[in-house]
C-alpha positions as CSV (number, residue, x, y, z in Angstrom):
1,M,-38.7,-8.2,18.4
2,V,-40.0,-9.0,22.1
3,T,-36.3,-9.0,23.3
4,H,-37.1,-6.2,25.2
5,M,-39.6,-8.2,27.5
6,W,-36.4,-10.5,28.4
7,K,-34.0,-8.3,29.4
8,K,-35.7,-7.7,32.9
9,P,-33.3,-8.3,36.1
10,E,-35.0,-11.5,36.4
11,Y,-34.4,-12.5,33.7
12,K,-30.6,-11.6,32.8
13,I,-29.2,-15.0,35.2
14,I,-31.4,-17.2,32.0
15,N,-30.9,-14.4,29.2
16,T,-29.2,-16.5,28.2
17,S,-31.0,-19.9,27.7
18,S,-34.0,-18.0,26.8
19,E,-32.8,-15.8,24.1
20,V,-31.9,-18.3,22.6
21,T,-34.6,-21.0,23.1
22,M,-36.9,-17.3,22.7
23,Y,-34.4,-16.8,18.8
24,A,-35.3,-20.5,17.8
25,Y,-39.1,-19.8,18.4
26,V,-40.0,-16.3,17.0
27,G,-37.0,-17.5,13.8
28,K,-40.1,-19.8,13.2
């Protein structure tokens, strides 16, 4: 999975929003 890329400190804050968006993108 690509999730490990978004687990960075700078992404922690927007992780909730980005994770959902990324999951939807990767899921397609």
